[in-house]
PyMOL CGO cylinders between C-alpha atoms (Angstrom):
from pymol import cmd
from pymol.cgo import CYLINDER

trace = [
    CYLINDER, 0.00, 0.00, 0.00, 2.81, 2.38, 0.91, 0.3, 1, 1, 1, 1, 1, 1,
    CYLINDER, 2.81, 2.38, 0.91, 4.61, 1.58, -2.33, 0.3, 1, 1, 1, 1, 1, 1,
    CYLINDER, 4.61, 1.58, -2.33, 1.42, 2.25, -4.33, 0.3, 1, 1, 1, 1, 1, 1,
    CYLINDER, 1.42, 2.25, -4.33, 1.00, 5.65, -2.65, 0.3, 1, 1, 1, 1, 1, 1,
    CYLINDER, 1.00, 5.65, -2.65, 4.64, 6.47, -3.39, 0.3, 1, 1, 1, 1, 1, 1,
    CYLINDER, 4.64, 6.47, -3.39, 4.13, 5.49, -7.03, 0.3, 1, 1, 1, 1, 1, 1,
    CYLINDER, 4.13, 5.49, -7.03, 1.03, 7.67, -7.34, 0.3, 1, 1, 1, 1, 1, 1,
    CYLINDER, 1.03, 7.67, -7.34, 2.84, 10.61, -5.73, 0.3, 1, 1, 1, 1, 1, 1,
    CYLINDER, 2.84, 10.61, -5.73, 5.77, 10.27, -8.16, 0.3, 1, 1, 1, 1, 1, 1,
    CYLINDER, 5.77, 10.27, -8.16, 3.33, 10.08, -11.08, 0.3, 1, 1, 1, 1, 1, 1,
    CYLINDER, 3.33, 10.08, -11.08, 1.55, 13.26, -9.96, 0.3, 1, 1, 1, 1, 1, 1,
    CYLINDER, 1.55, 13.26, -9.96, 4.84, 15.12, -9.48, 0.3, 1, 1, 1, 1, 1, 1,
    CYLINDER, 4.84, 15.12, -9.48, 6.06, 13.98, -12.90, 0.3, 1, 1, 1, 1, 1, 1,
    CYLINDER, 6.06, 13.98, -12.90, 2.80, 15.18, -14.47, 0.3, 1, 1, 1, 1, 1, 1,
    CYLINDER, 2.80, 15.18, -14.47, 3.09, 18.58, -12.76, 0.3, 1, 1, 1, 1, 1, 1,
    CYLINDER, 3.09, 18.58, -12.76, 6.67, 18.94, -13.96, 0.3, 1, 1, 1, 1, 1, 1,
    CYLINDER, 6.67, 18.94, -13.96, 5.62, 18.01, -17.48, 0.3, 1, 1, 1, 1, 1, 1,
    CYLINDER, 5.62, 18.01, -17.48, 2.86, 20.65, -17.53, 0.3, 1, 1, 1, 1, 1, 1,
    CYLINDER, 2.86, 20.65, -17.53, 5.24, 23.22, -16.08, 0.3, 1, 1, 1, 1, 1, 1,
    CYLINDER, 5.24, 23.22, -16.08, 7.91, 22.41, -18.66, 0.3, 1, 1, 1, 1, 1, 1,
    CYLINDER, 7.91, 22.41, -18.66, 5.48, 22.48, -21.60, 0.3, 1, 1, 1, 1, 1, 1,
    CYLINDER, 5.48, 22.48, -21.60, 3.92, 25.74, -20.38, 0.3, 1, 1, 1, 1, 1, 1,
    CYLINDER, 3.92, 25.74, -20.38, 7.35, 27.34, -20.02, 0.3, 1, 1, 1, 1, 1, 1,
    CYLINDER, 7.35, 27.34, -20.02, 8.29, 26.12, -23.48, 0.3, 1, 1, 1, 1, 1, 1,
    CYLINDER, 8.29, 26.12, -23.48, 5.09, 27.53, -25.01, 0.3, 1, 1, 1, 1, 1, 1,
    CYLINDER, 5.09, 27.53, -25.01, 5.69, 30.94, -23.43, 0.3, 1, 1, 1, 1, 1, 1,
    CYLINDER, 5.69, 30.94, -23.43, 9.32, 30.88, -24.57, 0.3, 1, 1, 1, 1, 1, 1,
    CYLINDER, 9.32, 30.88, -24.57, 8.28, 30.21, -28.16, 0.3, 1, 1, 1, 1, 1, 1,
    CYLINDER, 8.28, 30.21, -28.16, 5.56, 32.87, -27.95, 0.3, 1, 1, 1, 1, 1, 1,
    CYLINDER, 5.56, 32.87, -27.95, 7.84, 35.64, -26.66, 0.3, 1, 1, 1, 1, 1, 1,
    CYLINDER, 7.84, 35.64, -26.66, 10.69, 34.61, -28.95, 0.3, 1, 1, 1, 1, 1, 1,
    CYLINDER, 10.69, 34.61, -28.95, 8.29, 34.90, -31.90, 0.3, 1, 1, 1, 1, 1, 1,
    CYLINDER, 8.29, 34.90, -31.90, 7.37, 38.42, -30.72, 0.3, 1, 1, 1, 1, 1, 1,
    CYLINDER, 7.37, 38.42, -30.72, 11.05, 39.35, -30.56, 0.3, 1, 1, 1, 1, 1, 1,
    CYLINDER, 11.05, 39.35, -30.56, 11.10, 39.54, -26.77, 0.3, 1, 1, 1, 1, 1, 1,
    CYLINDER, 11.10, 39.54, -26.77, 14.47, 37.84, -26.32, 0.3, 1, 1, 1, 1, 1, 1,
    CYLINDER, 14.47, 37.84, -26.32, 15.08, 39.01, -22.72, 0.3, 1, 1, 1, 1, 1, 1,
    CYLINDER, 15.08, 39.01, -22.72, 11.68, 37.70, -21.57, 0.3, 1, 1, 1, 1, 1, 1,
    CYLINDER, 11.68, 37.70, -21.57, 12.38, 34.39, -23.29, 0.3, 1, 1, 1, 1, 1, 1,
    CYLINDER, 12.38, 34.39, -23.29, 15.68, 34.06, -21.43, 0.3, 1, 1, 1, 1, 1, 1,
    CYLINDER, 15.68, 34.06, -21.43, 14.00, 34.96, -18.11, 0.3, 1, 1, 1, 1, 1, 1,
    CYLINDER, 14.00, 34.96, -18.11, 11.33, 32.29, -18.59, 0.3, 1, 1, 1, 1, 1, 1,
    CYLINDER, 11.33, 32.29, -18.59, 14.00, 29.69, -19.27, 0.3, 1, 1, 1, 1, 1, 1,
    CYLINDER, 14.00, 29.69, -19.27, 15.89, 30.95, -16.21, 0.3, 1, 1, 1, 1, 1, 1,
    CYLINDER, 15.89, 30.95, -16.21, 12.93, 30.50, -13.87, 0.3, 1, 1, 1, 1, 1, 1,
    CYLINDER, 12.93, 30.50, -13.87, 12.70, 26.86, -14.91, 0.3, 1, 1, 1, 1, 1, 1,
    CYLINDER, 12.70, 26.86, -14.91, 16.37, 26.23, -14.14, 0.3, 1, 1, 1, 1, 1, 1,
    CYLINDER, 16.37, 26.23, -14.14, 16.09, 28.14, -10.85, 0.3, 1, 1, 1, 1, 1, 1,
    CYLINDER, 16.09, 28.14, -10.85, 13.03, 26.34, -9.47, 0.3, 1, 1, 1, 1, 1, 1,
    CYLINDER, 13.03, 26.34, -9.47, 14.18, 22.95, -10.78, 0.3, 1, 1, 1, 1, 1, 1,
    CYLINDER, 14.18, 22.95, -10.78, 17.54, 23.46, -9.08, 0.3, 1, 1, 1, 1, 1, 1,
    CYLINDER, 17.54, 23.46, -9.08, 15.99, 24.47, -5.77, 0.3, 1, 1, 1, 1, 1, 1,
    CYLINDER, 15.99, 24.47, -5.77, 13.71, 21.42, -5.81, 0.3, 1, 1, 1, 1, 1, 1,
    CYLINDER, 13.71, 21.42, -5.81, 16.68, 19.15, -6.64, 0.3, 1, 1, 1, 1, 1, 1,
    CYLINDER, 16.68, 19.15, -6.64, 18.74, 20.59, -3.78, 0.3, 1, 1, 1, 1, 1, 1,
    CYLINDER, 18.74, 20.59, -3.78, 15.93, 20.32, -1.21, 0.3, 1, 1, 1, 1, 1, 1,
    CYLINDER, 15.93, 20.32, -1.21, 15.12, 16.77, -2.34, 0.3, 1, 1, 1, 1, 1, 1,
    CYLINDER, 15.12, 16.77, -2.34, 18.78, 15.76, -2.21, 0.3, 1, 1, 1, 1, 1, 1,
    CYLINDER, 18.78, 15.76, -2.21, 19.27, 17.14, 1.29, 0.3, 1, 1, 1, 1, 1, 1,
    CYLINDER, 19.27, 17.14, 1.29, 16.05, 15.56, 2.61, 0.3, 1, 1, 1, 1, 1, 1,
    CYLINDER, 16.05, 15.56, 2.61, 16.97, 12.04, 1.45, 0.3, 1, 1, 1, 1, 1, 1,
    CYLINDER, 16.97, 12.04, 1.45, 20.74, 12.40, 1.95, 0.3, 1, 1, 1, 1, 1, 1,
    CYLINDER, 20.74, 12.40, 1.95, 21.53, 12.17, -1.75, 0.3, 1, 1, 1, 1, 1, 1,
    CYLINDER, 21.53, 12.17, -1.75, 22.59, 15.78, -2.33, 0.3, 1, 1, 1, 1, 1, 1,
    CYLINDER, 22.59, 15.78, -2.33, 25.10, 16.26, -5.13, 0.3, 1, 1, 1, 1, 1, 1,
    CYLINDER, 25.10, 16.26, -5.13, 27.08, 19.51, -5.58, 0.3, 1, 1, 1, 1, 1, 1,
    CYLINDER, 27.08, 19.51, -5.58, 26.26, 19.46, -9.30, 0.3, 1, 1, 1, 1, 1, 1,
    CYLINDER, 26.26, 19.46, -9.30, 22.67, 20.43, -8.48, 0.3, 1, 1, 1, 1, 1, 1,
    CYLINDER, 22.67, 20.43, -8.48, 23.96, 23.86, -7.38, 0.3, 1, 1, 1, 1, 1, 1,
    CYLINDER, 23.96, 23.86, -7.38, 24.60, 24.64, -11.04, 0.3, 1, 1, 1, 1, 1, 1,
    CYLINDER, 24.60, 24.64, -11.04, 20.90, 24.82, -11.93, 0.3, 1, 1, 1, 1, 1, 1,
    CYLINDER, 20.90, 24.82, -11.93, 19.82, 27.63, -9.55, 0.3, 1, 1, 1, 1, 1, 1,
    CYLINDER, 19.82, 27.63, -9.55, 23.02, 29.57, -10.30, 0.3, 1, 1, 1, 1, 1, 1,
    CYLINDER, 23.02, 29.57, -10.30, 22.44, 29.36, -14.05, 0.3, 1, 1, 1, 1, 1, 1,
    CYLINDER, 22.44, 29.36, -14.05, 18.74, 30.11, -13.60, 0.3, 1, 1, 1, 1, 1, 1,
    CYLINDER, 18.74, 30.11, -13.60, 19.44, 33.17, -11.48, 0.3, 1, 1, 1, 1, 1, 1,
    CYLINDER, 19.44, 33.17, -11.48, 22.01, 34.37, -13.99, 0.3, 1, 1, 1, 1, 1, 1,
    CYLINDER, 22.01, 34.37, -13.99, 19.58, 33.96, -16.89, 0.3, 1, 1, 1, 1, 1, 1,
    CYLINDER, 19.58, 33.96, -16.89, 16.85, 35.87, -15.07, 0.3, 1, 1, 1, 1, 1, 1,
    CYLINDER, 16.85, 35.87, -15.07, 19.23, 38.66, -14.05, 0.3, 1, 1, 1, 1, 1, 1,
    CYLINDER, 19.23, 38.66, -14.05, 20.82, 38.79, -17.50, 0.3, 1, 1, 1, 1, 1, 1,
    CYLINDER, 20.82, 38.79, -17.50, 17.46, 38.87, -19.27, 0.3, 1, 1, 1, 1, 1, 1,
    CYLINDER, 17.46, 38.87, -19.27, 16.22, 41.64, -17.00, 0.3, 1, 1, 1, 1, 1, 1,
    CYLINDER, 16.22, 41.64, -17.00, 19.38, 43.73, -17.47, 0.3, 1, 1, 1, 1, 1, 1,
    CYLINDER, 19.38, 43.73, -17.47, 19.39, 43.37, -21.25, 0.3, 1, 1, 1, 1, 1, 1,
    CYLINDER, 19.39, 43.37, -21.25, 15.68, 44.08, -21.50, 0.3, 1, 1, 1, 1, 1, 1,
    CYLINDER, 15.68, 44.08, -21.50, 15.12, 46.80, -18.95, 0.3, 1, 1, 1, 1, 1, 1,
    CYLINDER, 15.12, 46.80, -18.95, 18.50, 48.05, -17.72, 0.3, 1, 1, 1, 1, 1, 1,
    CYLINDER, 18.50, 48.05, -17.72, 19.95, 51.48, -18.44, 0.3, 1, 1, 1, 1, 1, 1,
    CYLINDER, 19.95, 51.48, -18.44, 22.69, 51.94, -21.03, 0.3, 1, 1, 1, 1, 1, 1,
    CYLINDER, 22.69, 51.94, -21.03, 25.34, 52.20, -18.30, 0.3, 1, 1, 1, 1, 1, 1,
    CYLINDER, 25.34, 52.20, -18.30, 24.18, 49.01, -16.64, 0.3, 1, 1, 1, 1, 1, 1,
    CYLINDER, 24.18, 49.01, -16.64, 23.95, 47.25, -20.01, 0.3, 1, 1, 1, 1, 1, 1,
    CYLINDER, 23.95, 47.25, -20.01, 27.48, 48.34, -20.92, 0.3, 1, 1, 1, 1, 1, 1,
    CYLINDER, 27.48, 48.34, -20.92, 28.79, 47.10, -17.57, 0.3, 1, 1, 1, 1, 1, 1,
    CYLINDER, 28.79, 47.10, -17.57, 26.97, 43.78, -17.98, 0.3, 1, 1, 1, 1, 1, 1,
    CYLINDER, 26.97, 43.78, -17.98, 28.30, 43.22, -21.49, 0.3, 1, 1, 1, 1, 1, 1,
    CYLINDER, 28.30, 43.22, -21.49, 31.81, 43.81, -20.22, 0.3, 1, 1, 1, 1, 1, 1,
    CYLINDER, 31.81, 43.81, -20.22, 31.81, 41.67, -17.09, 0.3, 1, 1, 1, 1, 1, 1,
    CYLINDER, 31.81, 41.67, -17.09, 28.94, 39.14, -17.24, 0.3, 1, 1, 1, 1, 1, 1,
    CYLINDER, 28.94, 39.14, -17.24, 30.67, 36.67, -19.61, 0.3, 1, 1, 1, 1, 1, 1,
    CYLINDER, 30.67, 36.67, -19.61, 33.72, 36.54, -17.32, 0.3, 1, 1, 1, 1, 1, 1,
    CYLINDER, 33.72, 36.54, -17.32, 31.47, 36.20, -14.26, 0.3, 1, 1, 1, 1, 1, 1,
    CYLINDER, 31.47, 36.20, -14.26, 29.57, 33.25, -15.69, 0.3, 1, 1, 1, 1, 1, 1,
    CYLINDER, 29.57, 33.25, -15.69, 32.77, 31.47, -16.71, 0.3, 1, 1, 1, 1, 1, 1,
    CYLINDER, 32.77, 31.47, -16.71, 34.27, 32.02, -13.27, 0.3, 1, 1, 1, 1, 1, 1,
    CYLINDER, 34.27, 32.02, -13.27, 31.08, 30.58, -11.72, 0.3, 1, 1, 1, 1, 1, 1,
    CYLINDER, 31.08, 30.58, -11.72, 31.45, 27.46, -13.87, 0.3, 1, 1, 1, 1, 1, 1,
    CYLINDER, 31.45, 27.46, -13.87, 35.12, 27.23, -12.88, 0.3, 1, 1, 1, 1, 1, 1,
    CYLINDER, 35.12, 27.23, -12.88, 34.23, 27.44, -9.17, 0.3, 1, 1, 1, 1, 1, 1,
    CYLINDER, 34.23, 27.44, -9.17, 31.38, 24.95, -9.70, 0.3, 1, 1, 1, 1, 1, 1,
    CYLINDER, 31.38, 24.95, -9.70, 33.86, 22.46, -11.12, 0.3, 1, 1, 1, 1, 1, 1,
    CYLINDER, 33.86, 22.46, -11.12, 36.12, 22.84, -8.09, 0.3, 1, 1, 1, 1, 1, 1,
    CYLINDER, 36.12, 22.84, -8.09, 33.13, 22.50, -5.74, 0.3, 1, 1, 1, 1, 1, 1,
    CYLINDER, 33.13, 22.50, -5.74, 32.03, 19.30, -7.51, 0.3, 1, 1, 1, 1, 1, 1,
    CYLINDER, 32.03, 19.30, -7.51, 35.45, 17.70, -7.11, 0.3, 1, 1, 1, 1, 1, 1,
    CYLINDER, 35.45, 17.70, -7.11, 36.18, 18.84, -3.54, 0.3, 1, 1, 1, 1, 1, 1,
    CYLINDER, 36.18, 18.84, -3.54, 32.58, 18.23, -2.42, 0.3, 1, 1, 1, 1, 1, 1,
    CYLINDER, 32.58, 18.23, -2.42, 32.64, 14.70, -3.78, 0.3, 1, 1, 1, 1, 1, 1,
    CYLINDER, 32.64, 14.70, -3.78, 36.05, 13.92, -2.26, 0.3, 1, 1, 1, 1, 1, 1,
    CYLINDER, 36.05, 13.92, -2.26, 34.91, 15.26, 1.12, 0.3, 1, 1, 1, 1, 1, 1,
    CYLINDER, 34.91, 15.26, 1.12, 31.61, 13.37, 0.99, 0.3, 1, 1, 1, 1, 1, 1,
    CYLINDER, 31.61, 13.37, 0.99, 33.31, 10.10, 0.05, 0.3, 1, 1, 1, 1, 1, 1,
    CYLINDER, 33.31, 10.10, 0.05, 35.99, 10.49, 2.73, 0.3, 1, 1, 1, 1, 1, 1,
    CYLINDER, 35.99, 10.49, 2.73, 33.36, 11.30, 5.36, 0.3, 1, 1, 1, 1, 1, 1,
    CYLINDER, 33.36, 11.30, 5.36, 31.34, 8.22, 4.45, 0.3, 1, 1, 1, 1, 1, 1,
    CYLINDER, 31.34, 8.22, 4.45, 34.38, 5.98, 4.57, 0.3, 1, 1, 1, 1, 1, 1,
    CYLINDER, 34.38, 5.98, 4.57, 35.31, 7.38, 7.98, 0.3, 1, 1, 1, 1, 1, 1,
    CYLINDER, 35.31, 7.38, 7.98, 31.82, 6.89, 9.41, 0.3, 1, 1, 1, 1, 1, 1,
    CYLINDER, 31.82, 6.89, 9.41, 30.73, 3.68, 7.68, 0.3, 1, 1, 1, 1, 1, 1,
    CYLINDER, 30.73, 3.68, 7.68, 33.12, 1.15, 9.16, 0.3, 1, 1, 1, 1, 1, 1,
    CYLINDER, 33.12, 1.15, 9.16, 30.78, -1.83, 9.65, 0.3, 1, 1, 1, 1, 1, 1,
    CYLINDER, 30.78, -1.83, 9.65, 30.46, -4.24, 6.72, 0.3, 1, 1, 1, 1, 1, 1,
    CYLINDER, 30.46, -4.24, 6.72, 27.19, -6.16, 6.39, 0.3, 1, 1, 1, 1, 1, 1,
    CYLINDER, 27.19, -6.16, 6.39, 25.40, -8.24, 3.78, 0.3, 1, 1, 1, 1, 1, 1,
    CYLINDER, 25.40, -8.24, 3.78, 22.18, -6.65, 2.51, 0.3, 1, 1, 1, 1, 1, 1,
    CYLINDER, 22.18, -6.65, 2.51, 19.36, -8.12, 0.45, 0.3, 1, 1, 1, 1, 1, 1,
    CYLINDER, 19.36, -8.12, 0.45, 17.71, -6.20, -2.37, 0.3, 1, 1, 1, 1, 1, 1,
    CYLINDER, 17.71, -6.20, -2.37, 13.97, -6.12, -1.62, 0.3, 1, 1, 1, 1, 1, 1,
    CYLINDER, 13.97, -6.12, -1.62, 12.84, -3.62, -4.25, 0.3, 1, 1, 1, 1, 1, 1,
    CYLINDER, 12.84, -3.62, -4.25, 14.14, -1.96, -7.43, 0.3, 1, 1, 1, 1, 1, 1,
    CYLINDER, 14.14, -1.96, -7.43, 12.77, 1.38, -8.60, 0.3, 1, 1, 1, 1, 1, 1,
    CYLINDER, 12.77, 1.38, -8.60, 13.28, 2.20, -12.27, 0.3, 1, 1, 1, 1, 1, 1,
    CYLINDER, 13.28, 2.20, -12.27, 13.40, 5.40, -14.32, 0.3, 1, 1, 1, 1, 1, 1,
    CYLINDER, 13.40, 5.40, -14.32, 13.66, 5.97, -18.06, 0.3, 1, 1, 1, 1, 1, 1,
    CYLINDER, 13.66, 5.97, -18.06, 16.39, 8.44, -18.98, 0.3, 1, 1, 1, 1, 1, 1,
    CYLINDER, 16.39, 8.44, -18.98, 17.35, 9.25, -22.57, 0.3, 1, 1, 1, 1, 1, 1,
    CYLINDER, 17.35, 9.25, -22.57, 16.00, 5.96, -23.87, 0.3, 1, 1, 1, 1, 1, 1,
    CYLINDER, 16.00, 5.96, -23.87, 17.65, 3.73, -21.26, 0.3, 1, 1, 1, 1, 1, 1,
    CYLINDER, 17.65, 3.73, -21.26, 16.42, 2.34, -17.99, 0.3, 1, 1, 1, 1, 1, 1,
    CYLINDER, 16.42, 2.34, -17.99, 18.14, 3.30, -14.73, 0.3, 1, 1, 1, 1, 1, 1,
    CYLINDER, 18.14, 3.30, -14.73, 17.84, 1.36, -11.49, 0.3, 1, 1, 1, 1, 1, 1,
    CYLINDER, 17.84, 1.36, -11.49, 17.77, 2.32, -7.82, 0.3, 1, 1, 1, 1, 1, 1,
    CYLINDER, 17.77, 2.32, -7.82, 17.66, -0.59, -5.35, 0.3, 1, 1, 1, 1, 1, 1,
    CYLINDER, 17.66, -0.59, -5.35, 16.25, -0.67, -1.84, 0.3, 1, 1, 1, 1, 1, 1,
    CYLINDER, 16.25, -0.67, -1.84, 18.18, -2.92, 0.52, 0.3, 1, 1, 1, 1, 1, 1,
    CYLINDER, 18.18, -2.92, 0.52, 17.17, -4.62, 3.72, 0.3, 1, 1, 1, 1, 1, 1,
    CYLINDER, 17.17, -4.62, 3.72, 19.56, -5.42, 6.56, 0.3, 1, 1, 1, 1, 1, 1,
    CYLINDER, 19.56, -5.42, 6.56, 19.22, -6.98, 9.97, 0.3, 1, 1, 1, 1, 1, 1,
    CYLINDER, 19.22, -6.98, 9.97, 21.30, -4.99, 12.45, 0.3, 1, 1, 1, 1, 1, 1,
    CYLINDER, 21.30, -4.99, 12.45, 21.15, -4.96, 16.25, 0.3, 1, 1, 1, 1, 1, 1,
    CYLINDER, 21.15, -4.96, 16.25, 17.94, -7.02, 16.29, 0.3, 1, 1, 1, 1, 1, 1,
    CYLINDER, 17.94, -7.02, 16.29, 16.23, -4.58, 13.94, 0.3, 1, 1, 1, 1, 1, 1,
    CYLINDER, 16.23, -4.58, 13.94, 15.25, -4.85, 10.27, 0.3, 1, 1, 1, 1, 1, 1,
    CYLINDER, 15.25, -4.85, 10.27, 16.22, -1.69, 8.40, 0.3, 1, 1, 1, 1, 1, 1,
    CYLINDER, 16.22, -1.69, 8.40, 15.57, -0.64, 4.81, 0.3, 1, 1, 1, 1, 1, 1,
    CYLINDER, 15.57, -0.64, 4.81, 18.19, 1.43, 3.01, 0.3, 1, 1, 1, 1, 1, 1,
    CYLINDER, 18.19, 1.43, 3.01, 18.11, 3.40, -0.24, 0.3, 1, 1, 1, 1, 1, 1,
    CYLINDER, 18.11, 3.40, -0.24, 20.57, 6.02, -1.50, 0.3, 1, 1, 1, 1, 1, 1,
    CYLINDER, 20.57, 6.02, -1.50, 18.18, 7.33, -4.22, 0.3, 1, 1, 1, 1, 1, 1,
    CYLINDER, 18.18, 7.33, -4.22, 20.97, 7.04, -6.80, 0.3, 1, 1, 1, 1, 1, 1,
    CYLINDER, 20.97, 7.04, -6.80, 19.83, 5.81, -10.22, 0.3, 1, 1, 1, 1, 1, 1,
    CYLINDER, 19.83, 5.81, -10.22, 22.25, 4.20, -12.64, 0.3, 1, 1, 1, 1, 1, 1,
    CYLINDER, 22.25, 4.20, -12.64, 22.06, 1.99, -15.73, 0.3, 1, 1, 1, 1, 1, 1,
    CYLINDER, 22.06, 1.99, -15.73, 25.58, 0.66, -15.21, 0.3, 1, 1, 1, 1, 1, 1,
    CYLINDER, 25.58, 0.66, -15.21, 24.72, -1.73, -12.40, 0.3, 1, 1, 1, 1, 1, 1,
    CYLINDER, 24.72, -1.73, -12.40, 21.57, -3.80, -12.84, 0.3, 1, 1, 1, 1, 1, 1,
    CYLINDER, 21.57, -3.80, -12.84, 20.42, -5.55, -9.66, 0.3, 1, 1, 1, 1, 1, 1,
    CYLINDER, 20.42, -5.55, -9.66, 17.50, -7.89, -9.11, 0.3, 1, 1, 1, 1, 1, 1,
    CYLINDER, 17.50, -7.89, -9.11, 15.23, -8.41, -6.13, 0.3, 1, 1, 1, 1, 1, 1,
    CYLINDER, 15.23, -8.41, -6.13, 16.67, -11.08, -3.86, 0.3, 1, 1, 1, 1, 1, 1,
    CYLINDER, 16.67, -11.08, -3.86, 20.26, -10.36, -4.83, 0.3, 1, 1, 1, 1, 1, 1,
    CYLINDER, 20.26, -10.36, -4.83, 22.69, -9.71, -1.99, 0.3, 1, 1, 1, 1, 1, 1,
    CYLINDER, 22.69, -9.71, -1.99, 25.31, -6.98, -1.85, 0.3, 1, 1, 1, 1, 1, 1,
    CYLINDER, 25.31, -6.98, -1.85, 27.99, -5.98, 0.64, 0.3, 1, 1, 1, 1, 1, 1,
    CYLINDER, 27.99, -5.98, 0.64, 27.29, -2.60, 2.25, 0.3, 1, 1, 1, 1, 1, 1,
    CYLINDER, 27.29, -2.60, 2.25, 29.36, -0.39, 4.54, 0.3, 1, 1, 1, 1, 1, 1,
    CYLINDER, 29.36, -0.39, 4.54, 27.16, 1.17, 7.22, 0.3, 1, 1, 1, 1, 1, 1,
    CYLINDER, 27.16, 1.17, 7.22, 27.61, 3.61, 10.07, 0.3, 1, 1, 1, 1, 1, 1,
    CYLINDER, 27.61, 3.61, 10.07, 27.22, 1.49, 13.24, 0.3, 1, 1, 1, 1, 1, 1,
    CYLINDER, 27.22, 1.49, 13.24, 25.88, 4.52, 15.10, 0.3, 1, 1, 1, 1, 1, 1,
    CYLINDER, 25.88, 4.52, 15.10, 23.45, 5.47, 12.31, 0.3, 1, 1, 1, 1, 1, 1,
    CYLINDER, 23.45, 5.47, 12.31, 22.78, 2.54, 9.94, 0.3, 1, 1, 1, 1, 1, 1,
    CYLINDER, 22.78, 2.54, 9.94, 20.85, 4.77, 7.52, 0.3, 1, 1, 1, 1, 1, 1,
    CYLINDER, 20.85, 4.77, 7.52, 24.22, 6.23, 6.51, 0.3, 1, 1, 1, 1, 1, 1,
    CYLINDER, 24.22, 6.23, 6.51, 25.83, 3.70, 4.19, 0.3, 1, 1, 1, 1, 1, 1,
    CYLINDER, 25.83, 3.70, 4.19, 27.55, 3.15, 0.90, 0.3, 1, 1, 1, 1, 1, 1,
    CYLINDER, 27.55, 3.15, 0.90, 28.15, 0.39, -1.62, 0.3, 1, 1, 1, 1, 1, 1,
    CYLINDER, 28.15, 0.39, -1.62, 31.77, 0.25, -2.80, 0.3, 1, 1, 1, 1, 1, 1,
    CYLINDER, 31.77, 0.25, -2.80, 31.06, -0.02, -6.53, 0.3, 1, 1, 1, 1, 1, 1,
    CYLINDER, 31.06, -0.02, -6.53, 28.49, 2.77, -6.55, 0.3, 1, 1, 1, 1, 1, 1,
    CYLINDER, 28.49, 2.77, -6.55, 30.70, 5.01, -4.42, 0.3, 1, 1, 1, 1, 1, 1,
    CYLINDER, 30.70, 5.01, -4.42, 33.53, 4.70, -6.94, 0.3, 1, 1, 1, 1, 1, 1,
    CYLINDER, 33.53, 4.70, -6.94, 31.12, 5.36, -9.82, 0.3, 1, 1, 1, 1, 1, 1,
    CYLINDER, 31.12, 5.36, -9.82, 29.80, 8.55, -8.16, 0.3, 1, 1, 1, 1, 1, 1,
    CYLINDER, 29.80, 8.55, -8.16, 33.32, 9.79, -7.47, 0.3, 1, 1, 1, 1, 1, 1,
    CYLINDER, 33.32, 9.79, -7.47, 34.53, 9.07, -11.01, 0.3, 1, 1, 1, 1, 1, 1,
    CYLINDER, 34.53, 9.07, -11.01, 31.49, 10.72, -12.60, 0.3, 1, 1, 1, 1, 1, 1,
    CYLINDER, 31.49, 10.72, -12.60, 31.50, 13.91, -10.52, 0.3, 1, 1, 1, 1, 1, 1,
    CYLINDER, 31.50, 13.91, -10.52, 35.28, 14.36, -10.63, 0.3, 1, 1, 1, 1, 1, 1,
    CYLINDER, 35.28, 14.36, -10.63, 35.26, 13.90, -14.42, 0.3, 1, 1, 1, 1, 1, 1,
    CYLINDER, 35.26, 13.90, -14.42, 32.40, 16.36, -14.79, 0.3, 1, 1, 1, 1, 1, 1,
    CYLINDER, 32.40, 16.36, -14.79, 34.06, 18.84, -12.46, 0.3, 1, 1, 1, 1, 1, 1,
    CYLINDER, 34.06, 18.84, -12.46, 37.32, 18.59, -14.40, 0.3, 1, 1, 1, 1, 1, 1,
    CYLINDER, 37.32, 18.59, -14.40, 35.42, 19.21, -17.64, 0.3, 1, 1, 1, 1, 1, 1,
    CYLINDER, 35.42, 19.21, -17.64, 33.83, 22.34, -16.13, 0.3, 1, 1, 1, 1, 1, 1,
    CYLINDER, 33.83, 22.34, -16.13, 37.25, 23.64, -15.06, 0.3, 1, 1, 1, 1, 1, 1,
    CYLINDER, 37.25, 23.64, -15.06, 39.01, 22.94, -18.37, 0.3, 1, 1, 1, 1, 1, 1,
    CYLINDER, 39.01, 22.94, -18.37, 36.20, 24.35, -20.53, 0.3, 1, 1, 1, 1, 1, 1,
    CYLINDER, 36.20, 24.35, -20.53, 35.77, 27.49, -18.39, 0.3, 1, 1, 1, 1, 1, 1,
    CYLINDER, 35.77, 27.49, -18.39, 39.54, 28.20, -18.34, 0.3, 1, 1, 1, 1, 1, 1,
    CYLINDER, 39.54, 28.20, -18.34, 39.76, 27.70, -22.11, 0.3, 1, 1, 1, 1, 1, 1,
    CYLINDER, 39.76, 27.70, -22.11, 36.71, 29.92, -22.71, 0.3, 1, 1, 1, 1, 1, 1,
    CYLINDER, 36.71, 29.92, -22.71, 38.09, 32.62, -20.39, 0.3, 1, 1, 1, 1, 1, 1,
    CYLINDER, 38.09, 32.62, -20.39, 41.39, 32.61, -22.24, 0.3, 1, 1, 1, 1, 1, 1,
    CYLINDER, 41.39, 32.61, -22.24, 39.77, 32.74, -25.67, 0.3, 1, 1, 1, 1, 1, 1,
    CYLINDER, 39.77, 32.74, -25.67, 37.34, 35.48, -24.60, 0.3, 1, 1, 1, 1, 1, 1,
    CYLINDER, 37.34, 35.48, -24.60, 40.03, 37.72, -23.10, 0.3, 1, 1, 1, 1, 1, 1,
    CYLINDER, 40.03, 37.72, -23.10, 43.14, 36.90, -25.11, 0.3, 1, 1, 1, 1, 1, 1,
    CYLINDER, 43.14, 36.90, -25.11, 41.91, 35.05, -28.19, 0.3, 1, 1, 1, 1, 1, 1,
    CYLINDER, 41.91, 35.05, -28.19, 41.83, 38.08, -30.48, 0.3, 1, 1, 1, 1, 1, 1,
]
cmd.load_cgo(trace, "trace")
């Protein structure tokens, strides 16, 4: 019954997001057709901003926060501010924005790349320090999501620890590690707080992905900064 309610809730949320996205897209096309470029950019920015805030709040609430989600509200805020300045700012403000905004955005992406790498390293180190007890866990449920034409999986594990049955889920979806109900995996848990845990293979995957992405952000932003300021 609880699983059915959770499924209905996810379906409703997905439907709301779909309506919101389509509505934003319709308004973007409408204002773009009217030649209102700044308004179009601001509408796109509000989507990134709200989506990013929801992702951050959701990640913090279920302990699956990833530093990469900070990018969305930053980009969204920048798009809203940039659209407003270009559409309604004075000539002095517009001149100032044209001169410094490109550099500012590239610096933000550079810092975001550093935050991704350092945040992931810190998070992984903290988990490895806290989660010192190794235990066998049984997969009791597998949630699936379709992303870009492929199916991603997120397992829910069950462990028996200190005479208590506990269910664990890290809310991390991946298509690189398919697991079936009934399959057992080795987990590292925090003996003082068993809800804090990690699976070795997934932990390495998260670290590799975020560090690679962070490095890409740094390299691209540095290259773009150089080309923008010294390329001519």
